[in-house]
C-alpha positions in Angstrom: -73.2 -86.2 52.8 -71.8 -84.4 49.8 -74.0 -84.6 46.7 -74.5 -82.9 43.4 -78.2 -83.7 43.2 -80.4 -85.0 46.1 -84.1 -85.9 45.5 -86.1 -85.9 48.8 -88.6 -88.3 47.2 -85.9 -91.0 47.0 -86.0 -91.2 50.8 -89.7 -91.6 51.0 -92.0 -94.6 50.6 -95.7 -94.7 49.7 -98.1 -95.4 52.5 -101.0 -97.4 51.1 -102.7 -98.2 54.3 -106.5 -98.1 53.9 -106.2 -98.3 50.1 -108.3 -101.1 48.6 -106.6 -103.6 46.3 -109.8 -104.6 44.6 -111.4 -103.0 41.7 -113.5 -100.8 44.0 -112.7 -97.1 44.4 -109.9 -96.6 46.9 -110.9 -95.0 50.2 -107.6 -93.2 50.7 -104.9 -91.8 48.4 -101.4 -93.1 48.9 -99.3 -90.6 50.8 -95.5 -90.3 51.3 -94.0 -91.5 54.5 -90.5 -91.5 56.1 -89.5 -95.2 56.3 -89.7 -96.4 59.9 -86.4 -98.3 59.5 -84.4 -95.1 58.9 -82.2 -94.0 61.8 -79.5 -91.6 60.7 -78.0 -88.1 60.9 -77.2 -86.4 57.6 -74.8 -83.4 57.5 -75.8 -82.1 54.1 -73.7 -80.2 51.5 -75.7 -80.6 48.3 -75.4 -78.5 45.1 -79.0 -79.3 44.2 -81.9 -80.6 46.2 -85.3 -81.4 44.5 -88.3 -81.1 46.8 -91.9 -80.9 45.4 -91.8 -78.3 42.6 -88.7 -76.5 44.1 -85.1 -76.7 43.0 -82.9 -75.8 46.0 -79.3 -74.7 45.4 -76.3 -74.9 47.8 -78.1 -76.7 50.6 -76.2 -77.0 53.8 -77.3 -78.1 57.3 -78.1 -81.2 59.4 -81.0 -83.6 59.1 -81.7 -86.1 61.8 -84.1 -88.9 60.8 -85.5 -91.3 63.4 -88.8 -93.0 64.2 -90.5 -91.5 61.1 -89.5 -88.1 62.2 -87.2 -85.6 60.4 -85.6 -82.8 62.4 -84.0 -80.1 60.3 -81.3 -78.0 62.0 -79.8 -74.8 60.6 -80.5 -75.7 57.0 -79.7 -73.0 54.5 -80.3 -72.9 50.7 -80.2 -70.4 47.8 -83.7 -69.9 46.5 -85.5 -67.2 44.4 -82.3 -65.2 44.1 -82.0 -65.0 47.9 -81.4 -67.3 50.8 -83.8 -69.4 52.9 -83.0 -70.7 56.4 -85.0 -73.6 57.7 -85.3 -75.2 61.1 -88.0 -77.5 62.4 -89.6 -80.8 62.3 -91.6 -83.1 60.0 -93.3 -86.3 61.3 -95.1 -89.0 59.3 -95.7 -91.3 62.3 -99.4 -90.4 62.4 -102.0 -91.1 59.7 -101.5 -87.6 58.3 -98.0 -86.1 58.1 -97.5 -82.9 60.2 -94.8 -80.2 60.3 -93.6 -77.3 62.5 -91.2 -75.0 60.8 -89.3 -71.7 61.2 -88.5 -70.1 57.9 -86.2 -67.1 57.4 -86.2 -65.5 54.0 -83.6 -63.0 52.9 -83.6 -61.0 49.7 -86.2 -63.2 48.0 -87.2 -62.0 44.5 -90.9 -61.1 45.1 -92.4 -62.1 41.8 -90.5 -65.4 41.6 -91.2 -66.5 45.2 -94.9 -65.6 45.1 -95.3 -67.7 42.0 -93.3 -70.7 43.4 -94.6 -70.9 47.0 -98.3 -71.4 47.6 -98.0 -70.3 51.2 -96.7 -66.9 50.2 -99.5 -66.5 47.7 -102.0 -67.3 50.4 -100.5 -65.0 53.0 -100.1 -61.9 50.8 -101.9 -62.2 47.5 -101.5 -58.5 46.7 -97.8 -58.9 46.5 -98.0 -60.5 43.1 -98.2 -57.0 41.6 -95.0 -55.9 43.3 -91.4 -56.1 42.1 -88.6 -56.0 44.5 -87.2 -58.0 47.4 -88.8 -59.7 50.4 -87.3 -60.4 53.9 -89.5 -62.4 56.2 -89.6 -64.8 59.1 -92.4 -67.3 59.3 -93.3 -69.7 62.1 -95.8 -72.2 60.6 -97.2 -75.5 61.6 -99.9 -77.8 60.1 -100.4 -80.9 58.1 -99.0 -82.1 54.8 -101.1 -83.5 51.9 -100.5 -86.8 50.0 -97.8 -85.0 47.9 -95.9 -83.9 51.0 -96.9 -80.3 50.4 -98.4 -78.0 53.1 -102.2 -78.4 53.4 -103.1 -74.6 53.4 -106.4 -75.2 55.1 -104.6 -76.6 58.2 -101.7 -74.3 58.7 -101.4 -71.7 61.4 -98.6 -69.4 62.6 -97.2 -65.9 62.6 -95.1 -63.9 60.1 -93.1 -60.7 60.0 -92.4 -59.3 56.5 -90.3 -56.5 55.1 -91.1 -55.6 51.5 -88.5 -53.6 49.6 -90.5 -52.6 46.5 -88.8 -51.3 43.3 -92.0 -51.1 41.2 -95.8 -51.4 41.8 -97.8 -52.7 38.8 -101.1 -51.0 39.6 -102.5 -51.8 36.1 -102.4 -55.5 37.0 -104.4 -55.0 40.2 -108.2 -54.4 40.3 -107.7 -53.5 43.9 -105.2 -50.7 43.4 -106.8 -49.4 40.3 -110.1 -49.3 42.1 -108.6 -47.4 45.0 -107.0 -45.0 42.6 -110.4 -44.2 41.1 -111.8 -43.4 44.5 -108.8 -41.5 45.8 -107.7 -39.7 42.7 -105.1 -37.5 44.5 -102.9 -40.5 45.1 -100.6 -42.2 42.6 -100.3 -45.7 43.9 -97.1 -46.2 41.8 -95.4 -43.7 44.1 -96.3 -45.3 47.5 -93.5 -45.6 50.0 -91.3 -48.4 48.8 -90.4 -50.1 52.1 -93.2 -51.8 54.0 -93.0 -53.7 57.3 -95.9 -55.6 58.7 -96.9 -58.5 61.0 -99.6 -61.0 60.4 -101.0 -64.2 61.9 -102.9 -67.0 60.3 -105.1 -69.9 61.2 -108.1 -71.8 59.9 -107.6 -70.4 56.4 -107.8 -66.8 57.6 -105.0 -64.2 57.7 -105.1 -61.3 60.1 -102.8 -58.3 59.2 -101.8 -56.1 62.1 -102.1 -52.3 61.5 -99.1 -50.9 59.6 -98.5 -47.5 58.1 -97.2 -46.6 54.6 -96.9 -43.1 53.2 -97.7 -41.3 50.0 -95.9 -38.0 50.0 -97.3 -36.3 53.2 -100.3 -38.7 53.6 -99.8 -41.5 56.1 -102.0 -44.5 55.4 -102.8 -47.1 58.1 -103.8 -50.5 56.7 -105.3 -53.4 58.6 -107.7 -56.2 58.1 -108.2 -59.9 57.2 -108.4 -62.1 54.2 -109.1 -65.7 53.6 -107.0 -68.2 51.6 -109.8 -68.1 49.0 -109.1 -64.3 48.8 -112.2 -62.9 50.3 -111.2 -59.6 52.1 -112.2 -57.3 54.8 -109.7 -54.4 55.0 -109.6 -50.8 55.8 -107.1 -48.1 54.9 -107.3 -44.9 57.0 -105.7 -41.9 55.3 -104.8 -38.7 57.1 -105.5 -36.3 54.1 -104.2 -32.7 54.2 -107.0 -30.3 53.3 -105.0 -29.1 50.2 -105.8 -32.4 48.5 -109.5 -32.1 48.9 -110.6 -30.0 46.0 -111.4 -26.5 44.9 -114.1 -25.6 47.4 -111.9 -26.5 50.4 -108.9 -24.7 48.9 -110.9 -21.5 48.3 -111.9 -21.6 52.0 -108.3 -22.1 53.1 -107.2 -19.2 51.0 -109.6 -16.9 52.9 -108.1 -17.8 56.3 -105.0 -15.8 57.2 -103.5 -18.3 59.5 -100.5 -20.6 58.9 -102.1 -23.3 61.1 -104.7 -23.9 58.4 -102.1 -25.7 56.3 -101.8 -28.3 59.0 -105.5 -29.3 58.9 -106.2 -32.9 57.7 -109.1 -35.1 57.8 -109.2 -38.9 58.3 -110.6 -40.7 55.2 -111.4 -44.4 55.5 -111.4 -46.7 52.5 -113.2 -50.0 53.2 -112.3 -52.9 51.0 -114.4 -56.1 50.7 -115.3 -58.9 48.5 -112.3 -60.4 46.6 -108.9 -59.4 45.3 -109.9 -59.6 41.7 -113.4 -58.1 42.1 -113.1 -55.7 45.1 -115.9 -53.6 46.6 -114.4 -50.3 47.7 -116.2 -47.5 49.5 -114.8 -44.3 51.1 -116.2 -41.6 53.4 -114.3 -38.9 51.5 -117.4 -36.9 50.5 -118.7 -36.8 54.1 -115.3 -35.8 55.4 -115.0 -32.9 52.9 -118.5 -31.8 53.8 -117.8 -31.8 57.5 -114.5 -29.9 57.0 -116.3 -27.3 54.9 -118.9 -26.8 57.6 
């Protein structure tokens, strides 16, 4: 198939089973289905493909349709100034459509992709304040809603992400500005630009495996969980050199004639809860400085 414009919805039909034809309120919404009479293999080379709210460019790959099942093989498309690879399966044979996909994202523009893909917004809501590029692989499965879009409350899977940040807009993030007020020796605009992390998700909950970023000579280990409704439970553990910990500590350091003193650091934990837009942030910085002084 060679096409200038291909609309996925043209190959779907509405399933109105369970929908009342009387004046009573319908019991089910009509949903999209792959027609049961379709049995074909499509080798695609399309300049533009329209799917949901996305416009995919330069789509290539193979699509096998049979028995209300669509199997995508080695599909590639230009999207968000990068490239997306797709393999997997969509089935509308049961009452609720389901999917199982492997997605490979290369050089995605972060701001565009996190505005256009709900699944990315749910997996990493903090990324909306970043500018730069995203490389990621996502294995995801779940159900589709009546509009043939992923039902976020049903999805599960794993992801590996590499974020190549060119700019961090801390002013637009209550979370980062809140952390900056608690940890005033860190300029969050100057955090390490390249971040790699792994995460898993299921039942509307995302678990981020521990990963480390750096600010100058301060390593920061971040881990925790958040829900698709943006409630959070995160911790950031900073190994803070004593020289950042204020006048009293530095005066004590100056009295000790030993080069080893410059290597002293204390762990400071920032605990982050509540929501992304209204975070509750606490630290044990004061107790850490007190213990070091003693």
